[in-house]
C-alpha positions in Angstrom: 47.1 -163.5 95.4 44.1 -162.7 93.2 43.2 -166.4 93.2 43.3 -166.5 97.0 41.1 -163.4 97.2 38.5 -165.0 94.9 38.6 -168.2 96.9 38.0 -166.3 100.2 35.2 -164.3 98.7 33.4 -167.5 97.6 34.1 -169.5 100.8 33.2 -166.8 103.3 30.7 -164.7 101.2 32.9 -161.7 101.2 32.4 -158.8 98.9 35.0 -157.2 96.8 35.2 -153.9 98.7 35.6 -155.6 102.1 38.0 -158.5 101.4 41.2 -156.6 102.1 39.9 -155.0 105.2 38.7 -158.3 106.6 42.1 -160.0 105.9 44.1 -157.1 107.5 41.7 -157.1 110.5 42.3 -160.9 110.9 46.1 -160.2 110.7 45.7 -157.5 113.4 43.9 -160.0 115.6 46.6 -162.6 114.8 49.4 -160.3 116.1 47.5 -159.3 119.2 46.6 -162.9 120.2 50.1 -164.1 119.5 51.5 -161.5 121.8 49.0 -162.3 124.6 49.3 -166.1 124.3 53.1 -166.0 124.6 52.5 -164.4 128.0 49.5 -166.4 129.1 51.2 -169.7 130.1 53.9 -167.7 131.9 51.2 -165.7 133.8 49.5 -168.9 135.0 52.7 -170.4 136.2 53.7 -167.2 138.0 50.3 -167.0 139.6 50.7 -170.4 141.0 54.1 -169.7 142.5 52.6 -168.6 145.8 50.0 -171.4 145.9 46.4 -171.7 144.7 44.9 -169.7 147.5 47.1 -166.8 146.6 45.2 -166.5 143.3 42.1 -165.1 145.2 44.1 -162.0 146.2 45.4 -161.6 142.7 41.9 -161.5 141.3 40.9 -158.9 143.8 43.9 -156.8 143.0 43.1 -157.1 139.3 39.6 -155.8 140.0 41.0 -152.9 142.0 43.3 -151.9 139.2 40.4 -152.0 136.8 38.4 -149.7 139.1 41.3 -147.2 139.0 41.9 -147.4 135.2 38.2 -147.1 134.1 37.9 -143.3 134.6 41.3 -142.8 133.0 40.2 -144.8 130.0 37.0 -142.7 129.8 39.1 -139.5 129.8 41.4 -140.8 127.0 38.5 -141.9 124.8 37.0 -138.4 125.0 40.3 -136.7 124.3 41.8 -138.7 121.4 40.7 -140.1 118.1 40.8 -143.9 117.7 43.8 -143.8 115.3 45.8 -142.1 118.0 44.2 -143.6 121.1 44.5 -147.3 120.3 48.2 -147.2 119.3 48.8 -145.1 122.4 47.3 -147.8 124.7 49.1 -150.6 122.9 52.5 -148.9 123.1 51.9 -148.1 126.8 51.4 -151.9 127.4 54.5 -152.6 125.3 56.6 -150.3 127.4 55.3 -152.1 130.6 56.4 -155.4 129.0 59.8 -154.0 128.4 60.1 -153.1 132.1 59.1 -156.7 133.1 61.8 -158.0 130.6 64.5 -155.9 132.3 63.3 -156.8 135.8 63.2 -160.5 135.1 66.6 -160.5 133.6 68.1 -159.0 136.7 66.0 -160.8 139.4 67.7 -163.4 141.4 65.1 -163.5 144.2 61.7 -162.1 144.9 60.2 -164.0 141.9 57.0 -164.7 143.8 56.3 -161.0 144.2 57.3 -160.2 140.6 55.0 -163.1 139.5 52.1 -161.6 141.4 52.5 -158.2 139.7 52.9 -159.9 136.3 49.8 -162.0 136.8 47.7 -158.9 137.6 49.3 -156.9 134.8 48.6 -159.6 132.1 45.0 -159.9 133.2 44.5 -156.2 132.8 46.5 -156.1 129.5 44.3 -158.9 128.0 41.0 -157.2 128.7 41.9 -153.7 127.7 43.7 -154.7 124.5 41.1 -157.1 123.2 38.2 -154.8 124.2 39.7 -152.0 122.2 40.3 -154.4 119.2 36.6 -155.5 119.1 35.4 -152.0 119.5 37.6 -151.0 116.6 36.1 -153.8 114.5 32.5 -152.9 115.4 33.3 -149.3 114.6 34.7 -150.2 111.3 32.3 -152.8 109.9 28.9 -152.1 111.4 26.1 -154.6 112.3 25.2 -156.2 109.0 28.7 -156.9 108.0 29.8 -158.0 111.5 27.5 -161.0 111.4 29.3 -162.2 108.3 32.9 -161.2 108.9 33.5 -161.4 112.7 33.8 -165.2 112.5 36.4 -164.8 109.8 38.4 -162.2 111.7 38.3 -164.4 114.7 40.2 -167.1 112.8 43.2 -164.8 112.7 43.0 -164.5 116.5 42.8 -168.3 116.8 45.9 -168.8 114.6 47.7 -166.2 116.7 46.7 -168.0 119.9 48.0 -171.3 118.5 51.3 -169.6 117.5 51.7 -167.9 120.8 51.0 -170.9 123.1 52.9 -173.2 120.7 55.9 -170.9 120.7 56.0 -170.9 124.5 55.5 -174.6 124.7 58.3 -175.2 122.2 60.9 -172.7 123.5 60.2 -172.6 127.3 63.2 -174.9 127.8 65.4 -172.9 125.4 64.5 -169.3 126.1 64.0 -167.7 129.5 60.6 -166.1 130.4 62.2 -162.7 130.0 63.2 -163.5 126.4 59.7 -164.8 125.6 58.3 -161.4 126.8 60.6 -159.7 124.4 59.1 -161.7 121.5 55.6 -160.7 122.7 56.6 -157.0 122.5 57.5 -157.4 118.8 54.1 -158.8 117.9 52.4 -156.0 119.9 54.3 -153.4 118.0 53.1 -155.0 114.8 49.6 -154.5 116.0 50.2 -150.8 116.4 51.2 -150.4 112.7 48.2 -152.4 111.5 45.8 -150.2 113.5 47.3 -147.1 111.9 47.0 -148.6 108.5 43.4 -149.7 108.9 41.9 -146.6 110.6 41.8 -144.3 107.5 40.6 -147.2 105.3 37.7 -148.0 107.6 36.7 -144.3 107.5 36.9 -144.2 103.7 34.8 -147.4 103.3 32.0 -146.0 105.5 30.7 -149.4 106.5 29.8 -148.2 110.0 27.2 -145.8 108.6 25.0 -148.7 107.3 22.0 -149.5 109.4 22.9 -146.8 112.0 19.3 -145.8 112.4 18.3 -149.2 113.7 20.4 -149.0 116.8 18.2 -149.8 119.9 20.2 -147.9 122.5 21.0 -144.3 123.2 23.4 -142.6 120.8 25.5 -140.8 123.4 27.1 -141.8 126.7 27.7 -138.2 127.8 31.0 -136.5 128.2 32.2 -137.4 131.7 34.8 -140.2 132.2 32.1 -142.4 133.9 29.3 -141.5 131.5 29.5 -144.9 129.8 29.3 -146.6 133.2 26.0 -144.9 134.1 24.5 -145.9 130.7 25.0 -149.5 131.6 22.4 -149.2 134.4 20.0 -147.1 132.3 19.9 -149.4 129.2 18.3 -152.9 129.5 20.2 -153.9 126.4 23.6 -153.0 127.8 22.6 -154.2 131.3 21.7 -157.6 129.8 25.1 -157.9 128.1 26.8 -156.9 131.4 24.9 -159.4 133.4 25.7 -162.2 131.0 29.4 -161.4 131.1 29.4 -161.2 134.9 27.7 -164.6 135.3 29.9 -166.3 132.7 33.1 -165.1 134.2 31.9 -166.0 137.7 31.4 -169.6 136.7 34.6 -169.6 134.6 36.7 -168.5 137.5 35.3 -171.3 139.7 36.5 -173.7 137.1 39.8 -171.9 136.8 40.5 -172.4 140.5 39.5 -176.1 140.3 41.9 -176.5 137.4 44.7 -174.6 139.2 44.3 -176.8 142.3 44.6 -180.0 140.4 47.6 -178.8 138.4 49.3 -177.5 141.6 48.9 -180.8 143.2 49.7 -183.2 140.4 52.3 -181.1 138.4 54.9 -179.7 140.9 57.7 -178.7 138.4 57.5 -175.0 137.1 58.4 -175.7 133.5 56.1 -178.7 133.4 53.2 -176.5 134.5 54.0 -173.9 131.9 54.1 -176.6 129.2 50.8 -178.1 130.4 49.1 -174.7 130.3 50.5 -174.1 126.8 49.1 -177.5 125.7 45.7 -176.6 127.0 45.7 -173.3 125.2 47.1 -174.8 122.0 44.4 -177.5 121.7 41.7 -175.0 122.7 42.7 -172.9 119.8 43.0 -175.9 117.4 39.3 -176.8 118.2 38.4 -173.1 118.0 39.9 -172.9 114.5 37.9 -175.8 113.3 34.7 -174.3 114.8 35.4 -170.9 113.2 36.0 -172.5 109.8 32.9 -174.7 109.7 30.5 -173.6 112.5 30.6 -169.9 113.5 29.4 -168.2 110.3 26.8 -170.8 109.5 25.4 -170.9 113.1 25.2 -167.1 113.5 23.6 -166.7 110.1 21.0 -169.4 110.7 20.2 -169.1 114.4 21.4 -165.6 115.3 23.4 -164.3 118.2 20.8 -165.2 120.9 21.0 -168.9 120.2 24.9 -168.8 120.3 24.9 -167.0 123.7 22.5 -169.7 125.2 24.5 -172.7 123.8 27.6 -172.4 125.9 25.9 -172.1 129.4 23.9 -175.2 128.7 27.0 -177.1 127.5 28.9 -175.9 130.6 26.1 -177.2 132.9 26.4 -180.7 131.2 30.2 -180.6 131.5 30.1 -179.7 135.1 27.9 -182.7 135.9 30.4 -185.0 134.1 33.3 -183.3 135.9 31.6 -183.7 139.3 31.3 -187.5 138.7 34.9 -188.0 137.4 37.1 -185.2 138.7 40.4 -186.4 137.2 43.1 -184.3 135.4 42.2 -185.8 132.0 38.5 -185.0 132.3 39.3 -181.5 133.6 41.6 -180.8 130.7 39.0 -182.0 128.1 36.3 -180.0 129.8 38.5 -176.9 129.9 39.5 -177.1 126.3 35.9 -177.7 125.1 34.5 -174.8 127.2 37.1 -172.4 126.0 36.7 -173.5 122.4 33.0 -173.0 122.6 33.5 -169.5 124.0 35.7 -168.4 121.1 33.8 -170.2 118.4 30.3 -169.0 119.2 29.9 -166.8 122.3 32.6 -164.2 121.7 31.7 -163.4 118.0 28.0 -163.4 118.9 28.5 -161.0 121.8 30.7 -158.7 119.8 28.1 -158.3 117.1 25.8 -156.8 119.7 28.1 -153.8 120.2 27.7 -152.8 116.6 24.2 -151.7 117.5 25.4 -148.8 119.7 26.9 -145.5 119.1 30.7 -145.2 118.8 30.9 -143.1 122.0 28.9 -145.8 123.9 31.0 -148.6 122.3 34.3 -147.3 123.5 33.1 -146.4 127.0 30.4 -148.7 128.1 31.8 -151.7 126.2 35.2 -151.3 127.8 33.7 -151.0 131.3 31.8 -154.3 130.7 34.9 -156.0 129.2 37.2 -154.9 132.0 35.6 -154.0 135.3 32.4 -156.2 135.0 34.5 -159.1 133.7 37.0 -158.9 136.5 34.1 -158.4 139.0 32.9 -161.8 138.0 36.4 -163.1 138.4 36.7 -161.6 141.9 33.4 -163.0 143.1 34.3 -166.4 141.6 37.6 -166.3 143.5 35.8 -165.5 146.7 33.3 -168.3 146.1 36.2 -170.7 145.5 37.9 -169.6 148.7 34.7 -170.0 150.7 34.2 -173.5 149.4 37.8 -174.5 150.2 37.3 -173.1 153.7 34.1 -175.1 154.1 35.7 -178.3 152.9 38.5 -177.8 155.4 36.1 -179.0 158.0 36.3 -176.0 160.4 32.7 -176.6 161.4 33.1 -180.3 162.3 33.4 -181.2 165.9 36.9 -182.5 167.0 
């Protein structure tokens, strides 16, 4: 074990007093992403049960749920300390999963409606759970360390994503969707215990205090449940992050609908769709793992977060041109895998380091609003854009 610690310290330039915290943080991300990626292929299959055009309404419903939950989240952030608040949220979602497990075990019909609810729920679950995780990491490590360690921590999430999607791919013919949900609950409960273990150790280490005076934005978001939302429009720093997230998700959703349309047309069987989605997520995470091992830390250290955030939009533009000239299932899958891997390798770690520059109160309120409502706002607009394009291509305007 000591030899492994020394190897990791040399390979990833970790210091003695942060190695254990980084490894446990990676393990926390591992359990969270395993839990989510077991559910993700199931969610995509259930979302397609009512047809591709039904997805537009699901994205809009997701945005509406986010709008309702944002003030509740702001209230809870103000009322509870992080070591109580984060486990509370994670166990709330685990309880919801248990309800889905019981419903799916008993359901003989009405699967389309249950699938719609599950699609919206998993979309909400994903953003809230991961937003809380990265806020917890930013709170624990601070800006200077985050540039070095976030790429390492992200490796844990990538391994968890590979396990989750691979588990679903392997067992979808053996286990029911309800039983897979039960496995997801086990990993989510493991995350709760890791948060409880890490919280006092982060506080004792005091990493978050380093460089606190260099933060470029206001140190308080106020006390109201929507105070963090108002700060988004007052701060150009936070407004820039919010705009980037909105535009990125808008484009990503257009591509998601294109992918869903192709899969719905060419892959009619339910289990085959789930297997294909699991394959896409597995290979995405495999490429992401290679990128995080050999690219993320070196790129951020040499070029900084700004260059990483610019890289993916440029690559997406090039990929969109290629996809437009050869819109086949193979090209679409390659483009989807590459785009997602680029996001997790460079964009996600770079974006999360920016939130280490803000006050804890801002981090848990404004960051969560960006990661949930703004993110799903881009989704909703992208869904509407896809629907409008499909309506135009239907030829309603052409003379008979």
